[in-house]
N, CA, C and O atoms as a MOPAC input file, in Angstrom:
PM7 MOZYME 1SCF
protein

 N    -14.17400 1   -12.01600 1     0.68000 1
 C    -13.18200 1   -11.74500 1     0.53300 1
 C    -12.82300 1   -10.91600 1    -0.67200 1
 O    -13.24100 1   -11.35600 1    -1.74300 1
 N    -12.31500 1   -10.09900 1    -0.69300 1
 C    -11.92000 1    -9.28800 1    -2.31200 1
 C    -10.29900 1    -9.48200 1    -2.03800 1
 O     -9.65300 1    -9.62900 1    -1.00000 1
 N     -9.92300 1    -9.41600 1    -3.47700 1
 C     -8.04500 1    -9.59700 1    -3.16600 1
 C     -7.64700 1    -8.16700 1    -3.99500 1
 O     -8.38800 1    -7.79800 1    -4.90700 1
 N     -6.63700 1    -7.50900 1    -3.69300 1
 C     -6.23400 1    -6.21800 1    -4.00500 1
 C     -4.50500 1    -6.60500 1    -4.03600 1
 O     -3.66800 1    -6.89700 1    -3.18100 1
 N     -4.50900 1    -6.44400 1    -5.38000 1
 C     -2.80000 1    -6.51400 1    -5.94200 1
 C     -1.90600 1    -5.03600 1    -5.61200 1
 O     -2.24800 1    -3.86600 1    -5.77900 1
 N     -0.43600 1    -5.71100 1    -4.99700 1
 C     -0.24900 1    -4.51500 1    -4.79700 1
 C      0.95300 1    -4.56400 1    -5.47100 1
 O      1.14300 1    -5.49000 1    -6.26000 1
 N      2.25000 1    -3.26700 1    -5.19700 1
 C      3.21600 1    -3.00700 1    -5.79400 1
 C      3.45000 1    -2.81900 1    -4.87700 1
 O      2.72400 1    -2.23300 1    -4.07500 1
 N      4.87900 1    -3.37700 1    -4.60400 1
 C      6.36500 1    -3.20800 1    -3.44300 1
 C      7.72600 1    -3.01800 1    -3.35100 1
 O      8.35800 1    -3.94400 1    -3.85900 1
 N      8.19700 1    -2.39600 1    -3.01700 1
 C      9.61100 1    -2.38100 1    -2.94600 1
 C     10.26400 1    -1.49600 1    -1.88000 1
 O      9.87000 1    -0.59000 1    -1.14700 1
 N     11.21300 1    -2.01200 1    -2.05600 1
 C     12.44400 1    -1.55700 1    -0.52900 1
 C     13.46800 1    -0.62600 1    -1.12400 1
 O     14.09300 1    -0.72000 1    -2.18000 1
 N     13.49400 1     0.81600 1     0.34700 1
 C     14.68300 1     1.72300 1    -0.54300 1
 C     15.13900 1     1.47500 1     1.02300 1
 O     14.41600 1     1.48000 1     2.01900 1
 N     16.40000 1     1.28200 1     0.94500 1
 C     16.87400 1     1.44700 1     2.05000 1
 C     16.24000 1     0.28300 1     3.07700 1
 O     16.07300 1    -0.93600 1     3.02200 1
 N     15.93700 1     1.54500 1     4.21700 1
 C     15.18700 1     1.06300 1     5.43900 1
 C     13.57100 1     1.03200 1     5.07100 1
 O     12.69200 1     0.32900 1     5.57000 1
 N     13.49300 1     1.86200 1     4.20700 1
 C     12.02300 1     2.14000 1     3.90000 1
 C     11.41300 1     0.70500 1     3.31600 1
 O     12.00700 1    -0.33900 1     3.04800 1
 N     10.14400 1     1.01400 1     3.23100 1
 C      9.44600 1    -0.10100 1     2.47200 1
 C      8.34800 1     0.89200 1     1.67200 1
 O      7.46400 1     1.53000 1     2.24500 1
 N      8.56800 1     0.88500 1     0.39500 1
 C      7.55400 1     1.85800 1    -0.01800 1
 C      6.12700 1     1.03200 1    -1.66300 1
 O      6.41900 1     0.27000 1    -2.58400 1
 N      5.04100 1     1.53000 1    -1.39200 1
 C      4.13000 1     0.43400 1    -2.11300 1
 C      2.32500 1     1.27800 1    -2.68100 1
 O      1.64900 1     2.15700 1    -2.14500 1
 N      2.20300 1     0.78700 1    -3.44800 1
 C      0.83500 1     1.22600 1    -4.14600 1
 C      0.06100 1     0.48900 1    -4.42100 1
 O      0.71200 1    -0.46600 1    -4.84400 1
 N     -1.45100 1     0.13300 1    -4.50700 1
 C     -2.40900 1    -0.43900 1    -5.24700 1
 C     -2.16600 1    -0.18600 1    -6.87500 1
 O     -2.01500 1     0.81600 1    -7.57300 1
 N     -2.21600 1    -1.88700 1    -7.15400 1
 C     -2.19200 1    -1.65000 1    -8.89100 1
 C     -2.86600 1    -1.09700 1    -9.67700 1
 O     -2.57400 1    -0.66900 1   -10.79300 1
 N     -4.41700 1    -1.07300 1    -8.76800 1
 C     -5.50600 1    -0.50500 1    -9.21000 1
 C     -5.34800 1     1.57600 1    -8.94300 1
 O     -5.77200 1     2.49000 1    -9.65000 1
 N     -4.85200 1     1.59100 1    -8.11500 1
 C     -4.45700 1     3.08600 1    -7.97200 1
 C     -2.64700 1     3.47200 1    -7.76000 1
 O     -1.99800 1     3.90600 1    -6.80800 1
 N     -2.38800 1     3.17300 1    -8.78100 1
 C     -0.64200 1     3.60600 1    -9.28500 1
 C     -0.17000 1     5.26000 1    -8.42400 1
 O      0.93800 1     5.26000 1    -7.88700 1
 N     -0.88700 1     6.37100 1    -8.34600 1
 C     -0.59800 1     7.25200 1    -7.98700 1
 C     -0.77200 1     7.68100 1    -6.91800 1
 O     -0.75900 1     8.89800 1    -6.73800 1
 N     -1.00300 1     6.72300 1    -5.81600 1
 C     -1.41500 1     6.96500 1    -4.67800 1
 C     -0.48700 1     5.88600 1    -3.85200 1
 O     -0.93100 1     4.78300 1    -3.53300 1
 N      0.83900 1     6.31500 1    -3.54300 1
 C      2.21100 1     5.80800 1    -3.23100 1
 C      1.51200 1     5.91800 1    -1.57600 1
 O      0.58000 1     6.68300 1    -1.32800 1
 N      2.13000 1     5.04000 1    -0.56800 1
 C      2.52400 1     5.00800 1     0.83900 1
 C      3.88200 1     4.19100 1     1.10300 1
 O      4.64300 1     3.62600 1     0.31800 1
 N      3.90300 1     4.34200 1     2.53100 1
 C      5.28600 1     3.54900 1     3.25700 1
 C      5.33400 1     3.57200 1     4.02500 1
 O      4.81300 1     4.45200 1     4.70900 1
 N      6.55500 1     1.80800 1     4.83400 1
 C      5.90900 1     1.81100 1     6.04400 1
 C      7.62700 1     1.60800 1     6.72700 1
 O      8.57900 1     2.21100 1     6.23300 1
 N      7.73300 1     0.86100 1     7.66400 1
 C      8.52100 1     1.08100 1     8.84600 1
 C      8.98100 1    -0.18900 1     8.09200 1
 O     10.02200 1    -0.28800 1     7.44100 1
 N      8.13900 1    -1.04900 1     8.26100 1
 C      8.30000 1    -3.14600 1     7.83300 1
 C      7.32400 1    -3.47700 1     6.31200 1
 O      6.71800 1    -2.73200 1     5.54200 1
 N      7.47100 1    -4.48300 1     6.34700 1
 C      6.61500 1    -5.17900 1     5.16400 1
 C      5.07600 1    -5.12000 1     5.72100 1
 O      4.09500 1    -4.68700 1     5.11700 1
 N      5.13500 1    -5.69000 1     7.07700 1
 C      3.60300 1    -5.77900 1     7.91500 1
 C      2.90300 1    -4.13400 1     7.83800 1
 O      1.73800 1    -3.75600 1     7.71500 1
 N      4.18000 1    -3.40800 1     7.96800 1
 C      3.62100 1    -1.53500 1     8.25400 1
 C      2.80200 1    -1.26100 1     6.86100 1
 O      1.76900 1    -0.61400 1     6.68900 1
 N      3.35000 1    -1.74200 1     6.23400 1
 C      3.40100 1    -0.57400 1     4.62900 1
 C      2.04300 1    -1.54900 1     4.47200 1
 O      0.98600 1    -0.91900 1     4.44400 1
 N      1.93300 1    -3.13100 1     4.35800 1
 C      0.73000 1    -3.51300 1     4.25300 1
 C     -0.63200 1    -3.23400 1     4.86100 1
 O     -1.73200 1    -3.66000 1     4.50700 1
 N     -0.23100 1    -2.23100 1     6.08700 1
 C     -1.37400 1    -2.07200 1     6.92400 1
 C     -1.58700 1    -0.34900 1     6.21000 1
 O     -2.66700 1     0.21800 1     6.04800 1
 N     -0.77800 1    -0.02800 1     6.01500 1
 C     -1.07300 1     1.43400 1     5.59300 1
 C     -1.72000 1     1.33100 1     3.62700 1
 O     -2.11400 1     2.42000 1     3.21000 1
 N     -1.77500 1     0.49500 1     2.90200 1
 C     -2.16400 1    -0.00900 1     2.24300 1
 C     -3.85400 1    -0.54400 1     1.78200 1
 O     -4.49900 1    -0.30900 1     0.76000 1
 N     -4.24900 1    -1.45400 1     3.18400 1
 C     -5.39200 1    -1.64500 1     3.35100 1
 C     -6.07600 1    -0.85400 1     3.83500 1
 O     -7.29200 1    -0.95700 1     3.67300 1
 N     -5.42800 1     0.41600 1     4.74400 1
 C     -5.92800 1     1.89700 1     5.24800 1
 C     -6.05000 1     2.34200 1     4.15100 1
 O     -6.80700 1     3.30100 1     4.29700 1
 N     -5.66800 1     2.22500 1     2.66500 1
 C     -5.56400 1     3.58100 1     1.82700 1
 C     -6.61600 1     2.88800 1     0.80400 1
 O     -7.33700 1     3.55300 1     0.06000 1
 N     -6.61600 1     1.49600 1     0.85500 1
 C     -7.51700 1     1.10100 1    -0.35500 1
 C     -9.63800 1     1.34900 1     0.37000 1
 O    -10.65800 1     1.61000 1    -0.26700 1
 N     -9.41400 1     1.09200 1     1.89000 1
 C    -10.55300 1     1.72900 1     2.39400 1
 C    -10.99200 1     3.08000 1     2.61800 1
 O    -12.14600 1     3.50500 1     2.66200 1
 N     -9.87000 1     3.71000 1     2.75800 1
 C    -10.21300 1     5.15900 1     2.11000 1
 C    -10.63100 1     5.57200 1     0.58800 1
 O    -11.26400 1     6.58300 1     0.28300 1
 N    -10.06500 1     4.41500 1    -0.44300 1
 C    -10.24300 1     5.37000 1    -1.54100 1
 C    -11.65400 1     4.37900 1    -1.81300 1
 O    -12.44800 1     4.61900 1    -2.72300 1
 N    -11.75100 1     3.61600 1    -1.17200 1
 C    -13.56300 1     2.76600 1    -1.38700 1
 C    -14.75700 1     3.73800 1    -1.13000 1
 O    -15.87700 1     3.81900 1    -1.63500 1
 N    -14.08400 1     4.47200 1    -0.12200 1
 C    -15.24600 1     5.11700 1     0.39800 1
 C    -15.66400 1     6.70100 1    -0.12700 1
 O    -16.67700 1     7.37500 1     0.06300 1
 N    -14.18100 1     7.00900 1    -1.00500 1
 C    -14.61100 1     7.96500 1    -1.98300 1
 C    -14.17100 1     8.87900 1    -1.62400 1
 O    -14.34200 1     9.93000 1    -2.24100 1

């Protein structure tokens, strides 16, 4: 299992974050779990190239 570090912040009702290895690619979610799913999808997309 690969460990990916993320940076997360809360802005009002939204959760914002990015992969520590790719700080130019921010995403958001309605909850922390939603944000984590978006970040996992982003990680998979970036791994595919």
